ZADRENKOL-428875 format. One record per residue (C-alpha): x, y, z; residue in three letters; residue number from 0. Coordinates in steps of 0.05 Angstrom, whole numbers. Layout:
N
r x: X, y: Y, z: Z, code: ALA, pos: NUM
...
END
This chain:
134
r x: -524, y: -1628, z: 961, code: MET, pos: 0
r x: -543, y: -1678, z: 905, code: LYS, pos: 1
r x: -532, y: -1624, z: 855, code: LYS, pos: 2
r x: -463, y: -1609, z: 879, code: SER, pos: 3
r x: -442, y: -1684, z: 879, code: ILE, pos: 4
r x: -473, y: -1689, z: 811, code: ALA, pos: 5
r x: -431, y: -1630, z: 788, code: SER, pos: 6
r x: -366, y: -1657, z: 823, code: LEU, pos: 7
r x: -375, y: -1723, z: 786, code: LEU, pos: 8
r x: -388, y: -1686, z: 723, code: THR, pos: 9
r x: -324, y: -1645, z: 731, code: LEU, pos: 10
r x: -283, y: -1707, z: 747, code: PHE, pos: 11
r x: -306, y: -1744, z: 689, code: SER, pos: 12
r x: -291, y: -1690, z: 644, code: PHE, pos: 13
r x: -216, y: -1681, z: 680, code: ILE, pos: 14
r x: -207, y: -1760, z: 665, code: LEU, pos: 15
r x: -232, y: -1751, z: 592, code: LEU, pos: 16
r x: -186, y: -1694, z: 582, code: VAL, pos: 17
r x: -122, y: -1728, z: 612, code: SER, pos: 18
r x: -138, y: -1793, z: 574, code: ALA, pos: 19
r x: -142, y: -1753, z: 505, code: ASN, pos: 20
r x: -76, y: -1715, z: 526, code: ALA, pos: 21
r x: -45, y: -1786, z: 544, code: GLY, pos: 22
r x: -68, y: -1813, z: 476, code: ALA, pos: 23
r x: -41, y: -1752, z: 437, code: GLN, pos: 24
r x: 27, y: -1761, z: 476, code: GLU, pos: 25
r x: 29, y: -1835, z: 462, code: SER, pos: 26
r x: 13, y: -1824, z: 386, code: ALA, pos: 27
r x: 68, y: -1774, z: 381, code: GLU, pos: 28
r x: 115, y: -1821, z: 414, code: MET, pos: 29
r x: 99, y: -1873, z: 362, code: GLU, pos: 30
r x: 111, y: -1825, z: 305, code: ASN, pos: 31
r x: 184, y: -1809, z: 333, code: ARG, pos: 32
r x: 241, y: -1837, z: 294, code: THR, pos: 33
r x: 311, y: -1860, z: 312, code: PHE, pos: 34
r x: 338, y: -1797, z: 285, code: ALA, pos: 35
r x: 289, y: -1755, z: 333, code: ASP, pos: 36
r x: 324, y: -1786, z: 396, code: LEU, pos: 37
r x: 378, y: -1755, z: 430, code: SER, pos: 38
r x: 448, y: -1788, z: 430, code: ASP, pos: 39
r x: 437, y: -1817, z: 503, code: ALA, pos: 40
r x: 368, y: -1842, z: 480, code: GLN, pos: 41
r x: 400, y: -1875, z: 416, code: LYS, pos: 42
r x: 454, y: -1906, z: 456, code: THR, pos: 43
r x: 401, y: -1933, z: 505, code: GLU, pos: 44
r x: 357, y: -1960, z: 447, code: ALA, pos: 45
r x: 417, y: -1996, z: 413, code: ILE, pos: 46
r x: 440, y: -2027, z: 482, code: SER, pos: 47
r x: 368, y: -2048, z: 491, code: HIS, pos: 48
r x: 366, y: -2081, z: 423, code: MET, pos: 49
r x: 437, y: -2117, z: 433, code: ILE, pos: 50
r x: 415, y: -2142, z: 507, code: SER, pos: 51
r x: 348, y: -2169, z: 484, code: THR, pos: 52
r x: 378, y: -2193, z: 418, code: GLY, pos: 53
r x: 323, y: -2151, z: 383, code: SER, pos: 54
r x: 341, y: -2136, z: 310, code: CYS, pos: 55
r x: 285, y: -2087, z: 293, code: GLU, pos: 56
r x: 270, y: -2013, z: 289, code: TRP, pos: 57
r x: 204, y: -1985, z: 301, code: ASN, pos: 58
r x: 168, y: -2052, z: 294, code: GLY, pos: 59
r x: 205, y: -2074, z: 230, code: ILE, pos: 60
r x: 254, y: -2129, z: 234, code: ASN, pos: 61
r x: 325, y: -2111, z: 205, code: LEU, pos: 62
r x: 329, y: -2170, z: 160, code: PHE, pos: 63
r x: 295, y: -2200, z: 102, code: GLY, pos: 64
r x: 273, y: -2174, z: 35, code: LYS, pos: 65
r x: 285, y: -2100, z: 24, code: VAL, pos: 66
r x: 263, y: -2057, z: -35, code: GLU, pos: 67
r x: 296, y: -1988, z: -49, code: PHE, pos: 68
r x: 251, y: -1933, z: -63, code: VAL, pos: 69
r x: 252, y: -1860, z: -73, code: THR, pos: 70
r x: 191, y: -1843, z: -36, code: SER, pos: 71
r x: 143, y: -1873, z: 17, code: PHE, pos: 72
r x: 193, y: -1911, z: 51, code: ALA, pos: 73
r x: 189, y: -1951, z: 116, code: ASP, pos: 74
r x: 257, y: -1930, z: 135, code: ILE, pos: 75
r x: 307, y: -1877, z: 113, code: LYS, pos: 76
r x: 381, y: -1896, z: 119, code: ILE, pos: 77
r x: 446, y: -1862, z: 103, code: GLU, pos: 78
r x: 501, y: -1908, z: 83, code: PHE, pos: 79
r x: 567, y: -1892, z: 127, code: VAL, pos: 80
r x: 639, y: -1926, z: 132, code: THR, pos: 81
r x: 644, y: -1916, z: 210, code: SER, pos: 82
r x: 603, y: -1912, z: 272, code: PHE, pos: 83
r x: 538, y: -1950, z: 238, code: PRO, pos: 84
r x: 473, y: -1967, z: 278, code: ASP, pos: 85
r x: 476, y: -2035, z: 238, code: ILE, pos: 86
r x: 521, y: -2070, z: 192, code: ARG, pos: 87
r x: 485, y: -2098, z: 131, code: VAL, pos: 88
r x: 508, y: -2158, z: 84, code: LYS, pos: 89
r x: 471, y: -2166, z: 19, code: PHE, pos: 90
r x: 451, y: -2236, z: 1, code: VAL, pos: 91
r x: 422, y: -2269, z: -52, code: ASP, pos: 92
r x: 376, y: -2312, z: -10, code: SER, pos: 93
r x: 358, y: -2331, z: 60, code: PHE, pos: 94
r x: 360, y: -2264, z: 88, code: ALA, pos: 95
r x: 337, y: -2290, z: 163, code: ASP, pos: 96
r x: 394, y: -2267, z: 207, code: ASP, pos: 97
r x: 405, y: -2195, z: 233, code: CYS, pos: 98
r x: 427, y: -2149, z: 179, code: GLY, pos: 99
r x: 420, y: -2194, z: 127, code: GLU, pos: 100
r x: 386, y: -2161, z: 67, code: TRP, pos: 101
r x: 361, y: -2188, z: 4, code: GLU, pos: 102
r x: 346, y: -2133, z: -50, code: GLU, pos: 103
r x: 284, y: -2143, z: -88, code: VAL, pos: 104
r x: 238, y: -2107, z: -135, code: THR, pos: 105
r x: 170, y: -2132, z: -109, code: SER, pos: 106
r x: 138, y: -2164, z: -42, code: PHE, pos: 107
r x: 189, y: -2131, z: 3, code: PRO, pos: 108
r x: 187, y: -2143, z: 77, code: ASP, pos: 109
r x: 207, y: -2068, z: 84, code: PHE, pos: 110
r x: 217, y: -2012, z: 38, code: LYS, pos: 111
r x: 282, y: -1967, z: 49, code: VAL, pos: 112
r x: 299, y: -1896, z: 19, code: GLU, pos: 113
r x: 372, y: -1873, z: 17, code: VAL, pos: 114
r x: 383, y: -1802, z: 41, code: VAL, pos: 115
r x: 444, y: -1761, z: 60, code: THR, pos: 116
r x: 421, y: -1726, z: 120, code: SER, pos: 117
r x: 371, y: -1740, z: 174, code: PHE, pos: 118
r x: 371, y: -1819, z: 170, code: PRO, pos: 119
r x: 331, y: -1862, z: 214, code: ASP, pos: 120
r x: 388, y: -1905, z: 215, code: LEU, pos: 121
r x: 459, y: -1906, z: 197, code: LYS, pos: 122
r x: 479, y: -1967, z: 156, code: VAL, pos: 123
r x: 547, y: -1998, z: 135, code: GLN, pos: 124
r x: 554, y: -2046, z: 83, code: LYS, pos: 125
r x: 598, y: -2104, z: 99, code: VAL, pos: 126
r x: 619, y: -2178, z: 68, code: ASP, pos: 127
r x: 618, y: -2212, z: 139, code: SER, pos: 128
r x: 593, y: -2205, z: 207, code: PHE, pos: 129
r x: 526, y: -2164, z: 196, code: PRO, pos: 130
r x: 482, y: -2143, z: 256, code: GLY, pos: 131
r x: 483, y: -2096, z: 310, code: MET, pos: 132
r x: 537, y: -2079, z: 359, code: ASP, pos: 133
END
C-alpha cells in the first residue's frame, strides 16, 4: 500500500513538472511573438487595448523618445506607410516625451528601429501634427 501511494505521488509530481515546463515553454513562445504574428482580430484588440488604457508601447518598449535607425539587431521592425498606420510619428528635435514623438539619435537611444518593406512589427506614418495611436 505504501509503495502504491509513493508511486502515485511520484507520478503526480512528474505530471506537475511536465505541465509546468510546457506552460513555461508556451509562455516563452508568447513573449517572442511580434505584432506581425498576430491575426487581424488580435491586432485590432491589441490596439483597442492600447487606446483604452492610454498605453503607448509595443512589447514593453515605449513608442516615444530617442530612436536610432539601424540595419540589424533592431528592437522594432517598422514599415513606413501613408495610410492605415499602427502609430503616427512626429519627428522632433528634443523633448520626445509624448506618444508618437521620436527624436532621431545616433547614440544612447531608448530603442532601435529597422525600416523594412515587408513583415513589419508596426506600420508607421510620418506626420507633422497629432502623433500617436488611434
